[in-house]
N, C-alpha and C positions, 0 to 999 in steps of 0.2 A: 504493499500500500502506499510505502513513502518513495518507492522508485518512480512509479509513473501515476499520470494524473487520473481521476475518476473516470473521466472519458476514455483513457485509453484501456483502463481496466475492464470497461464495458465491452469495448472493441474485442478485446482478448477473449474475454468470455463467450461473445457472440460467435466468433470463431470456433471455439469449443463446442458451443451448444448446437451451432448449424452444420459443422462439416465434420468434426472428430466423434462427439459422443454418439450421434446416431449409426456410427458404423462400428466403433471398437469400445463403447461406453458399456456393453455388457460383460466384456472380458476384464477380468482382473489383470492389473499391470504385468504381474510375474508370469501370466501364461499366455501372454501376446507373443505370437510367433514371429520371425522375421517377415515370412511372406504376408503375414496379415498387414504389418506396418508398411510394408514396399507396396502392397496391393491399394493400401489407402492413398498414397499419392501419386503411382503410377497408373491405376486403372480408375478407382471410386471417385475421386476427386476430378479427374479429367473428364468422366463421362457424365457428371452433373450438367445437366441442362436447365434452362429457364422455361418456366411453366408457360406453354401455350405456343412458345416460339421454335423450341427445339434447338436455340442457340447455345453455345457453350455457357456455363453460368461463370466457371473460374478460369482464368487466364494463369499462365505459367508463374506470373509475379504474385498474384492473390493465392496460388498453392504454397509458393515460397513463403508468403508471410504466415500461413498458417502452420507450416513446417517450423519456422522459428519460434513461435508462440508455444506450440507444443513440446519443441524441444528445451525451450530454457525454461517450461513449468517441469520437466522431467529433471533437468540438472538441479532445480531447485530442491525436488524430491529426494534426489541422491545426496544432496549436501546436508539436508535435514535428516537423513537416515530412513527416510520413509520407505526407500527402495534401494536395493544393492548397485544397481547399475542403470544407465540410461537405455531403455530397450531401442531408443529412436537412432543411438549413434552409429549404426552399422547401416542406415538406410541413406542413399545418396539423396540429398537435398535437390528440390526442381532448380534447374538454373534459370538464374536472371536472363530476362529476353528483353532487349533494348525494344522501346515502342518504335512502331513503323509509320510514323506519320510523314505526308509529304510536306515539309515545313515550306519551302517554296510557294506552293499552292496555298497552304493555309496563309501565309503573311500577304499573298496578293489579296485574298478573300477580306482578309481583316483590314488592309490599307483601303480597299473599296468601302468596307462598312464603316470605317472611321470617316473617310471623306464625305460618305452621306450624312453621317449623323451631325458632323460639324457644318456642313452645307445647310442643312435644314434646321439648324439650331435646336437640336431634340434634347431633352434633358437627360436621356439615357448617356450621352457623350461622356460626361464626367464620370458616370458610374462605371463604363467600361474603360475608360482611361485608368482609372484605379485598378483594375482587374489585370491589366496587363503589366503592371509594376513588380509583379513577382508576390503581391500581397495575398495572403490566403484569405478567404471570405470573412472569417471569425476577426481577422487581424483590422480588415477593412472597416468593418461593423464596430470595432472597438476603439478606432483613432478618435483622438480628442483633439482640440486645439492646442493643449499644451505640448502635444507629440509634433508639432510644427514650428520649425524656423525658418520664415519667409524672408527675413532680413539679412543684411551682409553679403559677402561675396559667394558664399556657400549656402544656398538656402536648401533644406533637408529636412526629412521625416524620421522621427526615431519610432520604431516598431518597437514596443515594450508589453503590450498588452492584448488581449482579445475580447470578445463577445464569447460566451460559451453557453450550453444548455447543460444545467446540472439537474439531475434527476431530483424531484422533491423540492428544489428551490427554483427553477425556471432558468431565465437568462440572467446572466451575470457577467460581469465584466472580471474576466479572470487577469491577475497582475503579472502573468508572465505570456510568453508566445508559446506555440506547440513545442519547440525545442529547449525552451527555456532560457534562450538566448535573444539580447536585445541586439537589434541591428539597425543600421542608419542606411537610408534611400536618399540619395541626393537628388535634388529637384532641378530640371531643366524644362525648358519650354518642349511639349504644350503641357507638361503636368503642372508646371510651377502656376 
């Protein structure tokens, strides 16, 4: 609980509830065979599809995230003496796959969109401009005027908080970013 945020804890729990427990949850950890563990990541998870469409539910990187969460949980169980060994250590993790976007095409479409928004003086222009500065949605929504330095030779924005949904509390300004690190974004036109 002290190492990750409550949001990340919920995300990890969701991975376990949705993708691990339905397939391996009824088997005691000591009884898990290598083949059962390997099949989870090589056959079961890749075979999951979205309801109605038949499209693959989990890409390689999603399966890698699930593997990491399960592997870390099992490492903790070994450290605490709950189990003798990590039963996942012999299973090869899914390989990270670089996303395959056509960046030049996307840049062309984005430039057209921004030109159109600016020409027609639409309010969404400012909203979308913030989006391409590399800020996460919660960081954009958590910005305050105290985060901005608009005068001087180097106008900048300091990202140090975010708007978060916390179960039982609702929307809250969390005093840290997702990574826990403050960062500075220097502002030039058209963002300034």
